[in-house]
N, C-alpha and C positions, 0 to 999 in steps of 0.2 A: 504494500500500500504506500503510495507516494502522495504526500500532502502538497496541495497547490497553495502558494502564497499569493493569491489573487488580490489585486486592489479592488476598491469598491466598484469602479467602472467595469473591470474585468469580471468580477463576481456577478454583476447584473447581466453582462453579456452571456456568461455561461448559463445562468439561471433561465434567461429568456430562451436560449437555444434548447435547453432541456425541456422546457414547457412546450415549445413549438414542435420539437421532435416527437414527443409523446402524444401530442394532439394529432399529428400526422399519422402516428401509428394507430390510434383509435379510428381514424378515418379509413385507413387501409384495412383494418380488421373488419369493419362493417362490410366493406366490399368483398373481402375474402370469404366471410361467413355467408354472405348473400349468394356469391357465385359457387361456394362449396369447394374452393381450391386453395391448397396450401403450397402450390408450386411457385417458387420464387420467380422463375422466368415468366410464367403466365401472368402473375400479379404485376410484374414490372411492365409488361405490355399494356396492361389495363390502366394502371394508376400513375405511372411515372410522370407524365406531363401534367396531369391534374394536380398531383402533390406539389410539384415544383412551382406551379403557378399559384396555387391556393395558399401554401404555407411558406413560400419564399425560401425554401431550403436549397442548398447547393446540390449538385448532381450526386456527389458521393454520400452526403447525409441522407438523401432520398433513397439511395440504394441500401444504406444501412437500416433505414426504417422499414423498408420492404422485407429485408432479411430477418429483422427482429420479429415482425408479425408472422412471417412464414414459419420460423422456428417455434414460436409460441402456439400457433394453430395446429402444427403437426403433432404436438403432444396430446391434444384432446380435441378432436373435430366435432364433438357433441356440443361444445359451448363456444361462444364468441370471446376471443381474448379481449381483455380490458387492461389498459396501461395507466399507471399513476402519473400525475404530472411531473413528479420528481424521479421517475424511473431512469435507470442507467442508459447511457449511450455507448455503443461499441465503436471505438475509433480505430481505424487501420492506418497503415503507413502513408496513405495518400492525404489524410487530414490531420495527422499528428506526427511530429518529429521531435527528437530530443536534442537539446543544445548542451551536450556534455553532461556535467553534473550540476548545472546551474539553473536551467530553465527548460520549458517545453513549449513548442509552437503548436497551437491547437486552433482548429477552424471553428468559428462561431457564426451566427447569423449577422454579426457586425464585422465580419472579416477575421483575418488571422490575429491571434493574440499571443504574445510572448509572455508567458507566465512563469515567475520563479517557482522552484520546487524546494521543499524542505525535507531532507532525508537524513537519517542517522548513519553511523558507521556500518551497521548491519546491511542497509540497502546499498551503500556506496560500493561495497566489494562485489555486489551482484548486478550492478547496472549494465555491465558489459555483456550480460547473459540474456538481456531482454529479447523476447521472440514474439512475433505476431502482433495481435491486437491488444488494446488496453480499454478497460471500462471506465468511463467517467461516472463517479458515484457522488451523490450529494447526501451528506450525513451530518445531522446536528449543525446545519448552517455552514459546513465546511466541505469543500470539494476535494476529492481524492481521485487518483488514477490507480486502478487495480491492474497491475501489469503481470504478465506471465514471464518467468525466467526459466531458462533451460539449465538444469543442474544435472551433470552426468552422475549416474548411480554406479557405485563400485560393484564389482561382482560379489555375489554372496559367498561368504567363506563357509567351509564345512564345519558345522556345529559339532561340538564334542559332548554336548549335554543340553538340557533344557531348563530355562529359568521360568518357573510357573509364577503367574501373577493373579492373585485373587482381588477382584474389584468390589468395593463396598461403599457404604455411606458413613458408618462410624469410622472405619479405616478406609480411606479412599483406595489404597492399594497395599497389599502385603505380598512379598515375594517368597519363593520357596527356600531362600536362605534365611528367612526370619526377619528381614527388614520391613518395617511398617511405616506407612505414610498416613498420619492421623488426619481425620476430617474435622477435628474439634474446632480449629480456627475458622474453617469455612462455615460451620454451623453457627458459630458466634456472630460472624459477619451477617449471615442470612437473617438471624433472629433480630439483631440490632437494626438492620435496615428495614425489616418488616414493621417493627414497632415505630421506627422513625417515620416511615411512609404513612402509617395509620394516623399518627399524631398530626402530621402536616396536612393530610387530607381532611381531617376533622376541623382543623383551624380554618382552612379555606381562604386565607388572606393572600394578597399579592406576593408578599414576601415568602409565604409557605409554598406557593406555586412555583416561584423562581427556584426555591430550594429543591423542590421535587424534580424540576428539569435538570438541575445540576446533579441530583442523585441518580438520575436515569442512566442505566448502563454501568454504574460503578461496580455493582456486585458481579455482573457478568464479566467485566474485565478482570476482577479479582480471581474469579473461578478459573478464567482462562490462564492467568499467570501461574496459579497453583498447579494446574494440569501440565503446563509447559515444564515446570521445575521437576515434577514427578516423572514425566515421560523421559526427560533428558537423563535423569539418574538411572532409570531402569535400562534404557538402551546402552548407556555408557557401561553399566555393570555387565550386561550381556556381551558386549563387544570385548571388554577387558578379559572376561573369563572364557571367551570362545563359545558361548552358548546361544541357542535360539531362544526366543521369547514366546511363551504360551499364554494366551489370553482367553477368557471366557467369551463366547459368542452370546451376548445378552440382548440380541434383537428381540423386540416384542415383550420384554420383561414387564413393562408397565401395564400392558393389557392382560398379561397372564398371571399377575400377582395382585393381591389386595392388601391394603394397609389400613390401620386405624385412621380416623379422621384427623387426629392430632399430628399424624406423621405424613399426611398427604403433601404438604408444602415441601418438606424435606425430600420426599421421594421424587416429586416432579422437578425439583431443582438439581437432582443428581445428574452431573454432566459426564456420565460414564462413556457415552459415545464419543464425546470430544477427546477424552483422555485416550481412548483406543485409537482414534485417528491420529493423534499426536505421536503416539508410540509407533504407529505404522509408518508414518512418513519419515520420522527420525531414524527408524530402523533401516528403511530403504536407503537413506543417505549414508548409513554406516555399514551397509552390507550384512545386516543381521536378519536372519529369517524370523518371520512372525507366523505363529500357528494359532488358529482359532479352534477351540474345542467346545463340545457340548458341556454346559455347566451342571447338567442334571446329576445330582448325587454327590458332587465333589465335596460338599460341606458335611456329609454324614456317613461317608464310607471310610472305614479304617484302612490306612495305608499299610498296616502290618499284616493283619489277618484277612482283610478283604470283607469283613462283616459290614453289611449295609442295613442300617436301621436309624430312623430319625431320633430314637432315644440315645444315640451316640453323642448327640449335641444337646445336653440338658439346658443350656442357655446360650445366649449369643456369643459369649467370649470363650466358652469352654468346650473342648472335645474330650470325651471319655468313652472308649469302646466298651460296651456292655459285655462283650465276649472275652476279650483278652486284657482289658483294663489299660490299654495304651491311652495316654492322655497328653494334652498339650493345648496351645493356643488354637482356637477354632479356625481363624483366618489363615494361620500358618499351615495347618493340616490341609485346608482347602487348596492352598497354593501348591503344596507337595503333590496332591492328587491331580491337579491340573497339569503339572509338569509330567507326571507319570502317564497321564492319558494322552498327552501330546506325543510322548516318546514312542508309544506303541500304536497310537491312532485307533484305540479300541477301549471299551469300558474297563475301568479299574477292577481287577479280579483277584490279585494276589500280591504278596509282599515282594516278589521278585521284580515287579514293575517299579517299585520305589527304591530298589537297590542302588541304581545309578544316581538317584536324586539325593538321598541322605546317607549313602555309604554303608548300609547295613550288610554285613557278611552273613548271608543266610541262604536257605534253600526253600523250595515250595513247602516242604513238610515241617519247617521250623515253627515252633510255637514259642512265643515270648514267655518269660517267667511270670508267675502269678504276682499280683500286686500292681500298683500303679507305676508305669514307666514314664519318667520325665523325658520330654521331647529333646532336651539338650544332651541327654546321655545316650540317645538312640544311635547317633552317628559313631560312637566309639564302642558300643556293645558288640561283642563277638560271641558266636555260638560256642558253648562249652567253656 
């Protein structure tokens, strides 16, 4: 994301271009829906000259408007596409060019504008990799260019093990090595912001409304930063130890599970999908394999004897096998099971699958001694 440092005059020119462009898109969408065609070439033959004359758009902006409508209508031909006045514009190389690391030349309905750009060190080292088109986005009164950069991916290395990662709400992530990333701070921020929003909304003053606007998006940005930190640490550990990363495939979990009313806000603010996507793209840049596994049963299957019973998890934090008395942190056990499931790509069935994960020297027939086994001592326990 590249921030544009537009002057007031340039800001107005960009905003008017945005509104005019999306107005043209709605006009084109009406015709496309009426004619029942999403073919870009056919639409161009029908509307090109009318759009240029009616909305005073340049030739290439008209082409981009037709392409935007065509792509939107192709997604669902049963409804007519509608475009917001502040919807994004896709700029290609004909109507946008870069002036090194200082400015961008962009076409508006008022002509070409040379607009300064504001970028940090992270963006500067990647500006030479810009490829293809850029989206002009208007967000919270500020214009940005969303650009695509071409980053070469290293070849995947041959993993020598698997780092299982259990995702959760109390603990955002726990890996099979036992490292835990707590969600306590995220919960505190969410609760504090919820109470603050409620107080400001009940006040209803102009000052309160200004504060609400300022507060908007702050919690989302905080969650995003936390997920970036966690994903970076997970991928770095996997790369340093030569392991693959195993994650739970939690698609559809919100519709397949129910929670108490008091927990709904926390459940719906759980950004597990974002954390997974951050791990995936960081892993791709580091040459680390990512494996998605079915999470079913990972929280209540014993990694030692393979006994599967919900009673193995008497509460959220504790795992204790009712058959062999193996015990430990529930999230850590789940992460171990995830790593084992990824290693064999089949349901967890016996202790040999966890051998490579926690270093137990054992056989299929091995039974752990009676009594409670502490998780920290399992890795050094040897048969006999």
